[in-house]
N, C-alpha and C positions, 0 to 999 in steps of 0.2 A: 337510244343509239349511243354506243360507246365512242368517246372521242379518241381520235387517232392523233399521235404526236405531230404528223405533218400538217394537221389542221390549224395548229397554232400560227402558222405563217400567213394564214388568210382570215382567221377568225380572232378579232381582238379580245373577245371574252375568253376564248380558249387560252390565248397567250397570257392574259392577265391571271387566270387561274393557275397556269403552269408556273408563271413567275412567282406568285404568292406562295405556292407550294414549295418552291426550291430556292428562293432568294436568300433566306437565312443560312441554309447549308452551303451555298456557293460563297456567300460573304465570309463564313467561318473558314471554309476551305482556303480562300485567299488570304484572310487575316493571319492564318497559321504560317503562311509562306512569305508574306510581305508586311514590313513594319510601317510603311507610310499610308496614312488613311486616304489621302488623295488618290494614290495609286490603286488601293483596294477598291475604292468607289468606281474609278475608271475601269478597272478590270472586270468588276461585276457587270457594268454596262456592256462591255465588250463581249462577255460570255453570252449574255442574252441576245445581243445583236447577231452573234455567230449562230446561236440556236435558231433564230428566225431564218437566217440564210441557209442553214444546213438541215433544217427539220425534215426535209424530204429524204435525207440519207439514213434516217433512223429505220432499222429493221428489227421488229419485235422478236423475231426468231433468233437473233444474234445476242440478245441480252436485254436487260431491264432498261427502262427509261433513265433511271438514276445512273446506271453504269455509263450509258451513252452521254449523259449530261456531264459527268465528272471527266470523261474523256475530252469533251469539248473544253471544259475548264482547264485541264492540264495542257491542252494544245494552245489555248489562249495565253496561259501563263508562260509557256515555253516561248511563244512568239514575242511576248513582252520582254522576257529576259534577254532574248537575242537582240531585239531592238534596242533595249537599254544599254546592253554591252557595246553595240556598234556606236550608239549616240555618245556614250561616255568616252569611248576610245577615240572616236573620230572628231567629235565636235564639242565635247564637254557636256555638262548638264544644261538642258534648256528648259525654260518655264513652259507655259502652254497648258497647264492643268486647269480643269474647270474649277471655279470657286465652289467651296462647300460652305453651307450655312453653319451656324454654331451648333445646331442639333445634330446635323450630319457628322460634323467633326467629332463632337462628344461621343456619339454612338460608335463611330469607327475606332476612336481611341480606346473606349471601353472594350470593344471586341479584341483589339490588338493586345491590350493588357491581359485579357482573359486567356489569350492564346500563348502567353509567354512560356509556359511549361512546354507546350508543343514546339515552340521555336528552339528551346534548349534541346529537346529530343532530336530535332532536325540537325542540330550541330553535332550531337553524338553519333548520328547516323551518317554524317557526311563522308566518312571513310568507306562506307559500303559501296559495292558496285551499284551502278545506276539502277539496274533492274531489281536487285534485291531491295534497295532503298525505296524505290517507288512502290513496290508491293507492300512493304511494311507501312509506309505512309498511308496508302489507301485503306488497308484493313485495320490497322491499330488506331491511327489518328483520325481518319475520315470516316471510319466505321462502315465501310462497304463490306459486303460478304466476299469470300474468296472468288466466287463466280463473278460478282460484279467488278471486282478489281482486275480479274483476268480479262474481262470484256473491255474495260477502260484502257488496259495496256495492250490489248490485241494479242494475247497469248492464251494457251490452253490451260485449263485448270490444274493439270498435273504440274506443269512448269510453274504455275503460280504458287502452288503448295510447296514446291521445292525451294523457290526464291524466299518465301516466307520463313521456312524452317531454317535456311542458312542465315538469314538476317537475324533472326531471334537468337540462334546459337552464338553468333558473333557478339551480340550485345548483352547477353545474359549476365555478365559479370561487371558491367559498367555501373558504377555507384550512382544511385538516384534515378537511373534511367530504366533499369531492368524491369521493375514492376509495370512501368508504363508500356514497354514494348512486348512483354511476355504475355500479356493478357490473352484471353481465350479467343478462338476464331469463331466466326459466325457462319 
């Protein structure tokens, strides 16, 4: 019998298999966007909690499991950024992070270092319109297909292709970044 994504909410073995299949990809996704290892660790946990809470919303006919998961991760990261902005603006920076052991910290620092080039690419892309930048991030940096990225963003594939083309055209002459963003589509 084929496992359905909603089963992960009630079957611990199914959740563990799902988690193991995707934790590295989600950790990298977040490490490309966040420099603090504690925040990355917290966000990874939040993504998988959100997956458990919303597994029943996954519809295979609307897209792949990976596209749905990256949509959950993007929403979790957006919620964290809004929360952090409010916290910084209203109350300053507050502790409350879970402690990481030395191995966790070293692994996350390695991942953050490995994603330094991607963070530089994000800086170069910061001037793009939000939709174009999001499409470029998902296809070029996160290696989703155009169809998966369109699903994660909730747009049609034609619109996704147009956004990707516009973003690449805008960045094609940026020194050091062009080969990174111009790569082929999947």
